[in-house]
N, C-alpha and C positions, 0 to 999 in steps of 0.2 A: 435432440435438443442440446445435449451436453456438448456434442462436437461443435455445433453452431455457436454455442456460448464461448467455447474455447477460441474459435476463429475470431469472433467479434471482440473478445477480451484481448486477444493478441493484437488486433488492429488498433484498438483504443490505447493499449499500452505502448505500442510503437509510436503512435501519434503523440502521446504524452512525452515520451523520451525525446522525440525530435523537436517538439515545441516547448520544452521545459524552460528554456532561457526566455523566450518571448512571453510565456505565461507568467513567470515570476516577475519579470520587469513590468508587465502590465498590472499585476496586482500590487506591486510595491508603489508604482506611480511616479517615482523620480529616482535620480541617481544619488541623492543625498544619503541613502542608506549605505552603511559600511559594506564594502565588497565581500568581506568574510561572511556576512549574514546572507547576502544574495547567493554566494557559492553554497552555503549550507542548505539554503532553501532549494536550490536547483538539485543538489545531491538527494535531498529528501524526496522531491518529486520523481526523480529518475528511479530511485530505488523502489518507491511505492508503485511506480508504473510497471515494474517487473512482476508484481503480484496481481495485476488487473486480470490476466487470464484465469488465474485460480479463483479470484473473487467472483468472476462471472459464472464459472462452472459451479462454484459452491452455492451461489444464489439460485441458479437453475435447479440444482439438486434439492435445495431446501424447499423451493416451490413445489417440486414434484412430490416430495415427502408430505408436505402439508396438504397437497391435493389428494393424496391417498389417505388422509387423516392420520398420518404418523407424525405426532407432535413431539415425540421424545427424541428421535434421532437428531433433528436439527438442534434441539436443546443441548444434547450431549456434545455435538460438534462445536457449538458456540461456547459452551463451558470450557472445552479443551482449548479452543483458540484464545479465550480470555486468560487462561492459566499460562499458556505459552507466551502470550503478549506480556503479561506481568513479569514473568521471570526473564524474558528477553530484555525488557526495559531495564530491569535491575542490573542485568549482566552487561548490556551494551552501552547504555546512555552515559554511564560514568567513565567509560574507557577514554583514554587520551589519544587513541588511534584515530586519525581523521577519517578512515574508511568505515569504521564500525562504532565510533563514539559520537556522542552528542545527538544532533538531529538525525544523522545517518543511522545511528544505533536505534533510535526510535522507529525509523522506517524499516530497518531489518527486523526488528522485533514484531512489528505489526504485520 
């Protein structure tokens, strides 16, 4: 099940990366938005898409743990992820580097 989750997550992540421009333009709705904002949104989507395989695997593993009545392991994993996300946001979002700062930094931290 974890291997299948990895395959599905990889396919969905690749689809998101390939269609990020279309998706962002569709959600924004018009070209009146500043190009810098659209670029930041596309970078965010592309970076987050890299984590889709891991998210799919973690979701399957969490479901397996809960199915075996292990409620503590998923809790510890989620707690660790929240701590890493918090400190990653603090470290990356304020950076002036366009590859790891701002919206891209939030995506990397998540």
